[in-house]
N, C-alpha and C positions, 0 to 999 in steps of 0.2 A: 632405638627410637618409640617417644609413645605413638600409639597410633592419629591419626589426626580425622579431626573431623569435619564431615562434607560439610560445610551453609552452604544457600543460597543466596540472592539478593531478591525480593522477593516486588517491581512494581506492578500495581494494581492500576485498576480501573483512576478512581479519585488518585492518588501519587500522581497518575500522567497531566495528570487536568493539571495541576498541581503545580505539576511540573514544565505545565505546559504556560500558563497562565504568570509566572511563576521569571521565565526564559524567557520568554513572549514569544507570541508567535509566527511574527517573522522575522525572531532569530531564531527559531526550531526549524524552519521551514529551510534561513538558511545556512546551518548550517547541517542538514541533514545532502542535502546537496553538494554543499563541501567535501564532508565527508565518504560520498559517491563517488564522485569524482576521483579522487585522493584511492574507493578501492576498485574500481574499474579502470585506472592507470596500471593495477597493481592482476593483469586482466588473469594471466596466466602461472599467476601463485592462486589460482583457483581449484577447489575438485567444484567441480559444476555438472548441474544436469536436469535433465527437465523434472517441472511438476509434477507428481503424483496425486491423479486427480479421480475420488470417486463420486463417480453423476448420477443424477435419480431425474426423475419428470417432473419436478417440479426448483432444482438447482444442483450445486458442486459442493463438497465440503475435498480439498484439496493439499497439501502439505511437502511444503518449499525450501528442498535439503541447501547447505552448500558447507565448503568447508577450509579453509590454508593449514598452513603446518601446526598453527596454533588454537585457531576454534575454530570452534564446527557450529552453529545455526539451522533453527528451523524459523520455519511459520507454520503454524493454523490457522487456515485461510472460508471460510464459508462464501457463497456466490446466493439467495436466493430469492431472488427480483418481489414474492411475495407477499416476505415476512412485513412488510407496512400494515396489511391484514391484523397481522398476529400483533401487534406492539416493539415488537422483533428492527432494527439496522436488519436492508441487503446485507453489507459486509461485515464481518467477526468474526474477530484473531485472538491472538497468542506468539508466544514466541520465548527464544528460547535461541540461548551465550549458552556452551559446553569447553570444555580447559580438554584440547584435543592426547594433552601428554594422556592426561587419568581417567577419561571419561564426567568428570566429574559439574553436572549442571553449578553454572557460576550463579544465571540470571533467569528469571523467569517474565515473565512483565506481557502487560497487556499488548496490542497491538493495532487495534480496531481505532481506536486516535493516530493513532506511530502510523497505521498506513495510508490513514487520506495526507497526513503532512509525508510520508516519502511518497507519495505517487503524483504529488500537485509539488513537491521537488524536483522529483525527475523529471517533470514534463515541463520546467520551465530548464534547468540545465538544457540540456535536448533543443529548447526552444532560442538561448542563449545563441546556440550553435549553429540554429536549420535554420531559423527563419527571420531576415533581414535584417538589415541593423534599420534600426529609426521606427520598428513595427509597435503601431502604438494605438491598433482596435482589434479586436477578439472577439467573434460569436462565439458563444458560450451553447454547448447543444446540449440540455438535460443541466435540470437546476438540481439533486437532490444532495446527498449528504456529503458527495465532495467539493461539486462544486462551488461552496465559498474557497476554502485550498488553493481549488487551480488560481482564482479566481483574487486570490492576497499573492499570489506566486506570482503572476506574472506580474499583477503593478509592481511590484520591491524585485523582480529575478530579470523583466524582459523589459522593463516598462511601459504594460501599456495602460489604458485612461482611459477607453474606449471598451463598456460589454455592452456586445445589445445579446437579449437572454430568448431563451428563447425554450419550453415545456412543454407533452401534449398534456402536465398537468398545472394549471396557472396558476394555483396552490403553490404549486411546487417553487414558481418566479418568483411570484411574490414574499414569499420564505428570504429567498435567494438578496433582494430588493431592499427588504426591510431589513437583513440583518451587514447587506454591505452598507450598508445608507452611510456617511460621515466619511467612508474611507477612501479620498480618496479619486475616489473609478465616477465617472459618467455612467447612467446606465439607459438601455434600453428597452423596453420590454417590445419584442417582434411578435406578431402571429404566427408568423410560421421559417419554416427553417432554412427557403428561401430566399425570405424580407432581413433576416442575421447573418448569415455569410455573405446576402453582396455586398461587394465591397471592404470585407474586413482582412485585415494583415494576415491574422489567422485565425482558425478555426480547431476548437477543441470541443468534440462531441467527447462524451462519460455519462451515458446511457447506461440505461439499466435489464433492459430488457430482453431477454435469453434467447433469442432469435436470430435465424440471418435475417435481420433489418437490413436498407441502403438508406441510411440519412445523411448521406451524399454522394449525389448524383455526376453524373462529368458535368452538366452544366452551370452546374454553378459551382464551378472552380472557375478560376481569374490567375491568370500567369503569376508567378509571384504566392500564390501561397504558402504557406505552412501549415498542415494539417497535423492536429494531434490528438491519432484516435488512440483513447483511453476504455473506450469502454467494452469493445469487441477481447473478448478474453477465454475464452474456450469454445471448445469444437461447438462448432453450430452457432454463434454470436459473433456476430460478425457488423460492422456498420458505417464500410465502403463500398458503393459499389465495383466490380472488380473491374470497369472502365478507369475512375478514379484514382487503384494506383498502376496502370500497365502508363497511363501516361505521364505518373512520378515519381522522382525519385527515395525511395524507400529505407530506410533503417529501424531497425528493431536492436534486444536487448542480447539477448542469448538466442540464435536462428536456432533449433534445434527447436527448440518450445514453441517459439512466432509461429513459424511452420503447421504445428501441427494446431494453435490458442487464435493467431490472431488473425489477424483480416484478410491475412494472405490467404490464410488456408484454402480460398475460393482458385487457386491458383497453381499453375503450374511446379513441381515440386523444385525446378530450376529456373524460377526466373529471379532475377539477381536482385539481393537486398544487399546491406552494408552492415554490420555491426557497429553499434554508435562509440564499445569503447576503441576504435578505430581513426574513430574523428576526435577524440579527446587527446591520444594521445600521436596526432596526428598522419598517419599514417593514408589517411583521408581524408579528402577535402571540403567533405562536409557539402555546403550551397556551394552552386562553383557561377550562379551566375544570374544576376537581379529576376528571374522573368522563371525561372526556374519552381516547379508546384515538387514539395518537398515534406515527405509524411511521415513522424515517428506511429509505428504501429505498433502502441506499448502495450501488453498486456500484463507485466508484474512481475519480476524477478528477483528472483532470492540471495540472490546478492545488494541489489538497493536494500531489505528488509537485513542482512546484516550488520551495513555501512546502519542504517535508523537507528538499531540495536545497539549497535555499539557507542554512537553519542547520543540515546538516553542513557545508558549505563553513566558514563563519563556524566552529564549535566544531572545525572539523580546526589552523584555521590561530592560534586561540587557543591548540592545546593541544599543537603541531608537530606533528602529523600528516598520512601521507601523500607523497608526491614528486611531483617534477615529470620532465613526461616532451615527446616530439617526437612527437605523434600527427599532426603537420601539415612536413613535408619544408619545410626551406627552404633555398633558394636567392639568390645576393646579390642574381639577373637574378629578380627575378618573375613575367617573361614567360617568362624560361628553363626552364622546369620538368624540360623531357630532358637542362641539362648535369649536375643532378645526376649525376644515370647516369655522362657523363664523366670525372668531375670528385672525386667522391665517392670515401675512399678505401673498398675491402673491408674493415669493421672483420672480424675470425676468416678469413678466407682462406683454404683452405688451397690448394697447387700442387697439382695433378693429382700430379707424382710423389712430393709424401708424402703426399697417398692411396693412394698404391701400394705404398710403401714399409712404412707400416703394415699396409696388408693384408696383406705376407708373411706380418707379423713377428708378427702375431695367426696365418695361417694354421701358424707352425714352431711357436712355442710351442703350438698343439691338436695 
């Protein structure tokens, strides 16, 4: 049998922009949400672990692995709230899908744009199961890079029609309002969190500050609200006052990880929570009555990225987007890795004489 030549599909950031524009953002969010639900219903098929995090004074860099019997996935992702000062996104990510049988990396993909899509998809999926039926108004606290995706996911997936916007930076709210103009949403810029939250059916918090913040306090919470807490996602970073959690029914993605990173890090280890997959599987009812306050303490879990990578891989193949790269060196004899250094031609190699001649000509021109 001739030796296998491993190749990897590569989806660059420009590729992903092209994919989302051709498929449609709403279709991508809906497709990722459907794929997340499908994978969560296979919960016990996956080898799961909390993500590995390296913290610094200015941010965090994380690796998020997961695997089933056939595919392994991981995401590299950072969170640096001060990155806007350097002209960089707060969150940047890429990911890999690999074949479990051989370990061959099959897909290398951007995940910065994709993470915003999958986070919004997960939020809307949870709200469909946990918010009161007929929820139409949402307060959106934190109007940065992820906010448009959240707004459109809740418009399409939940039926939200009114958005109350608040950010400590008025320019962020103005940016969000401009981007959502003509998108079928009634927008209201609010002067405070309390004003935005008052009377809302759903409250989404997606703030970036790396601190134990208290964005929502107990006196702001009204019976029947659903709280979608997205921004608290690492140790020392919270958004909800502990009293809000204590008075609510709390749902999480993967409990061992959320205990460390989520808003429930403030509470004792025996504080009762429900993993969301149980709601999808029908083993837990989710919301039990109209006046119940529900919280989705979302920190982001690797299974969601697995689902997003699989969806984007399939969509890229459907649309003919992406390229094939040689991420792994190929040797006719897999046991002779050294041999590729001896036998392979040096592509683009330049002789020392040619380099010297070019240098002389450049000096003469100067």
